[in-house]
N, C-alpha and C positions, 0 to 999 in steps of 0.2 A: 576629653581633656588630656593635654600633654603635661605630665608631671615630671619635674626634675628634682631629684634629691641630691644635694651637694654635700658630700661627706658621708661615707658609709661606715661610720664607727658604730658604737653601741646604740646611739639614738637614731641616726639616719638609716643604719642597716636594719634595725627592727621595724621602724615605721615605714621605710621604703619597701622593705620586704613584704609587709602586710598589704600595702597598696598594690604591689605587683601580684601578690598571691590572689588578690580579688579580681584579677584580670584587667586592671587599669594600665594605661600606657605610662610606664615608669622608666625614665632614664636615670643613670647613676654616675656621679663623679667620685672616683676613688683614686688611689695612688699605689705605686709599688707592687709588692708581691700580693697584696690584698686584691688589687685590681686584676692582676694576671689570673688569680684563682677564680675570681667572679667571671671573667671573660671565658675561661676554659670550662669551668664546671657549674657556673651559676652561684647564687648566694644561698648559703644554708643558714637557717635560723633554728637554734635549739631554744625552746621556750617552755616555761612552766605551764603555759596554756596550750601546748601542742607544737610539735616540730613541723617545719615545712622547708621546701627548697624552691627557689624561683630563678627564672632567667629574665633579667631586665631587658627592656626593648633595646637600650644602648648602655654599655658600660665603658667608660672612657675617662681620661684625665683632662680632656680638652673640651671646654664648653662649646666650641664651634662645631663639634661633632653631633650635638644633640638637636632634636627638633625644637623649634621655637616653643618655649614652655608657656603654659597658661598659669601654672602654679609652680613655684620654686620653694622647696622646704630645705632649710639650712640645718645640717647636722654637724656643724663645725664647732670649734671652741670660740668663745666670745672674742678672744684676742685676734682671731683670724678674720673677723668681720670686715674691717676696712679693705684689706687686700682682695678678699673674695667678692665683695660688692663691686670693686673696680673691674674684676675679671668678668662679672656677670653683666655689667652695664650694656655691652653691645647686643646682648640677646634679650634685653628687657623690652617687651612690646608695649603698646598703648594700654592694654588691659592685663598685663602680666601681674600676678600677685606673688609677693615675696613673704614667706612666713618663717620668722626666726624662732628657734626652739631652745636657744642657748640659756645657760645660767647667766646671771648678771642683771643689772637694773637699767642699763642704758643702751641695749642692743638696737632698739628702734631708732634712737637718736643717732647712733653711729651709722646705721644704714641710710638714713635720709640725708646724711652729709654727702653721700655719693650718688644715691638713687633718688628718682622722683618720689616725693612724699605720697602721692596718690597710689603708688604701686606697693606700698609696704604696710603690713599688718603688725600687730604686737602679739607675741605668743610665748609660751613656755611648755614644758612637758615634765612628766613624772615617769621615771623608769629606772631600773637598775639592770644595765646590760653592758656588754663589752665585746671587743673582737677577741675571740678565743684563739683563733689561728687564721691565717689568710683564707678568706672566702667563707668564714663562719662567725656568726654572731651568737652570743649566748645571753639570753634573757633570764637572769638568775632569780629575781624577786620583784615584788611590787606590781600592782595592776597598772599597765601602761595607760597613760592618759595625756591628751593634748588639750591645752586651754589657750584660747586665742580670741582676738576681736579687733574691731576698729579702735583707733586710739581715742576717738570721741565717744566710744561705747555705744554707737548706733547699731541697730540690728539690720545691717545692709544685706542686699541680695547676695553679695559675694561671700559674706561670712556664712550665710545660710546654705549656700551651695557647697562650700567646703565642709560644713557640718554634715551634709548629706553624703558627700564622698567618703568622709572618714567613717560614718555609720556603715556605709556599703562595705568598707574594708574591715569592719569589725573592730575599729579603734575607738575606745571610749574617748569622748571629747565634750567640751563645754564652752559656751560663749557666756562669760560672766557679766554681771552688772557693771563691774569696775575692773577692767583688765590690768590697770596700773597697780591696784591694790593686790591683785593675785600675783603679779610679777614680784612685787616687793615682799610679799609674805614668803615666797619661796627663797628670794634673795636673802632675807633675814636669817633663815636657817642655814643656807649654803655658806654665806659669808661668815657667820658666827663659828661654824665648825672647821672651815677649810684652812684659814690662815693659822689658827692656833694648832691645828693638826699638823700642818707643815712645820711649824716651829718646834713642837714637842716631839714629833715623829712617833707618836704612840696612837693607838686606836681611841675612838671616842669614849669607850667605857673607862679607860685609864684617866682621861681628862676629867670626866664628870665625877669620878671617884675622889679626885683631889679637891678639897674645899677651896684652896687657893685658885686653882685653874678653873673650877666651876664658876667662881665669882668673877674671874677675869672674863670668861665667856659671857656672863650676864651683863657685865659692864660694856663689853664690845657690842652686844646686841642692843643695849639701850642707846648707844651712840648711833648705831644704824637707824634705829627708830627715829631719833631726833633729826637726823639728816633727811630721812624720808618725809617727816612731817613738815620740815622747812621747804620741801619741794611740793607740798600740797597733797601728799599721800596720807590717807586717814588711818595710819597705824596707831595702835593703842597698847596698853599694858596687857590686854587680853591676847594680842598677837605674840607678845613676848612669852607669855605662859604657854601658849600653844606650841611655840618652837621648842621650849624646854620639855614639854610632854613628848615631842618627837625625839629629842636628844636622849631622853631617859628611856625611851622604848627601843633604841638601837641595840642590836645584838652585839655581844663581845666580838672584838676584832674588826669592827666597822671603821673604814676610813673613807674620806671624801676623795673624789677623783683629782681635785686640785692638789690635795695633800700628796697623793701618790705621784703626781707629776713632779712636784717639788722634790720629793724623796728620791725620785729616779733621775734627777738632773735634767728634766725636760722643761721647755717653756710652759708656764702655767697661766692661770687666770688671776694671779695675784693683783695685777694692775686693775683688773675689772672688778675685783672684790674689795679687799681692804684698801688698796690704792685709790679706788674710785671714791670710797667713803672719806678718806683723808682729803682728797682734792675737792670734793663737793663740800665737805665741812669747812674748808678754808674759804671757798667761794661764798658760802652762805652764812659764815660767821658762827658755825657750830663747832664746839671743841670735840676732838676725837682722839684723846691721848692713847687709849688702849689700841685702837686700830692703827694709829701711827707707830706705836712700838712694834706691833706685829709686822707691819708693812716694812719699816726700816730695817728690822732684823733679817727679813727674808729677801729684801731687794738685791743685795749683792749676789745671792745665789741665783735669783731670777735673771739678773744681767749676764751672769756667766753662762747660764743655760741658753740664753738667746744668742750670745756671741758664738757659742759652739755650733750653732745652727747656720751661721753666716757662711 
């Protein structure tokens, strides 16, 4: 099987590295100094589960350089999906499988606006990792896991095949009964902490220690749940409490990646998180005042960050 990992950041670098380390045919799409380092020295992964170094079959910034892929794993940010999908379209074959691992609730929908529906799975992942320096990924905490499936939740031959490949690479993975629910459960946590983190610019422990901000987070999460329910996702109060158990267990100093992007003046996933909830709420007739407040306060910074990239 020919595997293409598009985006060799913390997510794509770790999982792509694991697949390559298992001897599978892995090509990688990266950019800039990171790409140059991978081409020259290979990709180094420092992990709490053991360090390793791999040389991908191909490392490039141009998708036309890679062999026709059977499986494409997307290690990009959710806001990059439309442009990357368009870039990938010429190399999508009849049976190519595209597996998104982004945070966000509508990555599948964004992909099928550009790519054939039959080629796209739904997915997400759990990992804390980042690019430490060009050519090196650091996996700092959390047992990495990929969760994926068909959008109709059928146990198809292709998802079973991917399950076997991930097993072969030593990557924990799961095909759940309801992939949409799993995506929204993670989205509920990420969206709840990311925007308010970007707004307050303090770690999660400082936010939860404030009665006012903690209640604001809860109200934000309740709005997310109501939007999800309006879309047919079976979220409940139990899922809200599970999210706050996770929030309360986060160590001091923890920040979300979207918060860090906002604080560093980089384009972030704001539109895909709080912005998505606001717009879906409007479409579905669900009121989202807390998410709107967070979104509108951060939107000028987001627009400035994107303009600086033009």
